[in-house]
N, C-alpha and C positions, 0 to 999 in steps of 0.2 A: 562375608558377602560384600562384593564390590558394587556399589551403587553409582550411577552416573552423577557427575557433579553439575552438569549443565541443565538448566530448565528456564523457562520464560515466566515472568510474572506480568499478568494483564490485570490492572486494577488490584483487586484482592484475591485473584485466582492464580494459582501456580499451575503451569501447563508442563507436564512431564511426558516423556516418550520412552516407556519401558515395557518389557514383557509382562503379561498379566500376573505372573507369579512374584514379581518384584513390586507390584503396585502398593501394597500395604506398607512395606518397609520404606519405600521411597516417600510415600505420603507422610509417614511419621517423621522421617528425617527433615523433610521440607518444612512442615508445620512447627517443628521444634526450633528450627533455625531462623524462621521468618514469622515473627509474631503478627505481622499485618496480613498474612495469608489466612483467609477464612475458608477457602475451598481448594482442593487439589483435583485436577482432572488429568486423565491420560488420553493421549491421542489414539484414535481408532482409524487405521488405514492411512491413506495419503490424501493430500489436498486434491480435489477433483471437481469435475463438472464446470459448466460455464460460469457458475457463481463462485468458484474457487473456495469451497468450504472444506475445512479440516474438522471432521467430526471428533468430538471428545466425549468421555463419560466421566461422571463424578466418582471418585474413589475415596474421598474423605472430606469431612467438613459439611458445610451447608449444601443442601441439595439444589443447586442452581448453577447455571452457566452464564447468567447475565451479570455484568459488573460495570463500574465506572472507572475508566482509566484516565490518569492524568499524565500529560506529556507536553513539554515545551510551553507551559503556561496555558494549555487547553485541556478541556475535559471531554471525554468520549464515552458515551453510553453504548454498550454493544452486548451481543449474545454470541458466545464463541461457537455455538451450534447452528447459528443462523447467518453469520457473516464471516468474511475473511479479515483477520487483523493480526499483524505482527508488531511487537514492540521493538524489534531489532532494527527497524528503519528510523528510529527517532532522530539520530544524528543526520541521516540522509535527508529526512524531511526538512530539517532546519537548514541544511545546505542549499536546498532548492529555494526555500522561502526567502533566504537572504539575497538571492539573485533577482527577485521580482522587483520591477520598478513600481513607483507609486501609483501610476494610473494604467497599468497594464490590464489587458483582458486575458485571462488564463482559462484554458479548457483542461480539466482533469478527467481524462477519458475513462478511467477505471477507478472511481473515487472511493468506493467502499463507504465507510461511515464518516469519511471526511478528514482524515488526519493531515493530508497535504492541503486540501482546500481551505479548511478552517484556520489552520496556522497561517497560511498566506493572507487570508482575509483579515485576521486580527493584526498582523504586522503591517499590512498595506490596506488601510480602510478605504482608500479611494480606488482600489482595484475592483475588478469585476471577475468573479470566478464561476464558471459553469462546471458543475460537478455531476458526472454522468455515471450510472451503473445499471447493469441489467438485473441485479438482485433487488427485488422489491423490498425485502426486509432491510437490506443495507441502506436503501434510500429513505426508508421510514426512520431508521436510526439517524441517518444524516440530517434529516429535518429536525429531529429532537436535538441533535448536537448544535445545529445552527442557532436554535433558541437558547440552548444551555450556555453557549459561548457569546451570545448577544452580538452576532454578526449579521448584518443585513445585506451584505454584498456577495453572498453565495446563492446561486440559483441551482436547486437540486432537480435533476432530471432523471426519470426512470425510463429505461428502455435499452434496446440494442444500440451500441455506440454508433454503428454505421448509420442507422436510421435517424438517431437524434442529431448527429453532427451534420447530416444532409440538410436539415432544416435550419441550422445555425448560420450557415454561410461563412464567409471569410471574416471571422471576428478575432482570431487568436493571435496575440503577441507571443504567447508561450503555451506549449502543450506538454502535459505530463502523461507518459505512457507506462504506468506501473503495472504491467502485465508481463512479467519476465518470460513466461512460457506462452509464446504466440503473438507477441507485440508486432512482429514483422508483418503479420497478416493485416494489420490495421494502419500501416504507413500510408496506404492510398487514401484513407479517410483524412489523414492529416493534411494532405494536399488540398482538400475541399474546404478546410477551415482556417488554414494558415495565411496570415498576412505576409507581405514581403518582409523578409528578415526575421520571421518567426523563429524562436528558439524552441527546440524539442528536447525533452529528457526521455531518452529511449532506454528501457530496461530489457535485459535479456540474460539468459544463463549461458555461460561459456566455460569450457574446460581450460585447464592450464595451458594446453598447447594452442588454444584458439584466441587467447587474449592478445590484442583486442580486435585483431584483423577481421575475424568472422563477423563480429557485430557491425563493424564499419561497412563490410561488404553487403550485408543485408540492407542497410540504410541507403547505400549508393545505387542499389538496384531500382529504387524508387526516386531518390533524389541524387542524381549523378553529380550535381554541383554543390552538394552539402559540404559545409565547412565544419569540421570537428572542432569543438571548443574545449572539451574536457572528457577524460575517460577515468571512471572511478569504479573500484571494486567495493561493494557495499554489503558484503555478506557471502555466506556459502549455502548452497542447497545440500551439498554432500561433499565429502572429501574430494578435492580436486575439481569441483564444479562450483563456479562463482556466480553470484548475482552481480551484474555489472550495469552501470548507467553510462551511456554515451550521450553527452550534451552536444547538440549540433544546431547549426543555423541552416535553414532550408535552402538558402541561396536566392 
């Protein structure tokens, strides 16, 4: 039996993606090879809905989907069946955090449980981070994680990002748009919160033959004077479909 080699580990939970008839064998293999894994879950369907949740079911170990994940010196409490989280962006989150200036105001438009926001806040204690998410459970965990990591410069905001940002006004020196499927629809919101010279980290999915022109084209429909600062491939959605971040200055 050929079992997949790749799987994610979030906290002490291994996340696999196999057919139901392979669940038991895969779970046994994972737990034998990874002693810190206490639970194995299998993905059910695709990530979906405005809250971007990937449903999972427990196939081995303790009967829970909540865990404590450690990354880049931070701790994140989360439930895989209630929030979106991927450990695959650990290096990308650090890349962004390292760019943030000491006294910047950052708006994390799709913050989830806070992996971008809290890392930035810890590394730049004089910064101010507005962390926004439409998923009420994600914001609840975000508030837990703010306390857990002892950062007082993250403001957790629950609601539709368009409505929330409308009330913020032009506060942002930097904007994080980690919503690869559909970020382009919210570029107009960036214009309402961006200070002059604001840097935006725009995520999208692009195929091999679209890199990177299609993403830049989406940006320039809203910000025709945008200056592209960097273009990074930071993962794959599927073979030939890449998760991309385009860093740009709004001009």
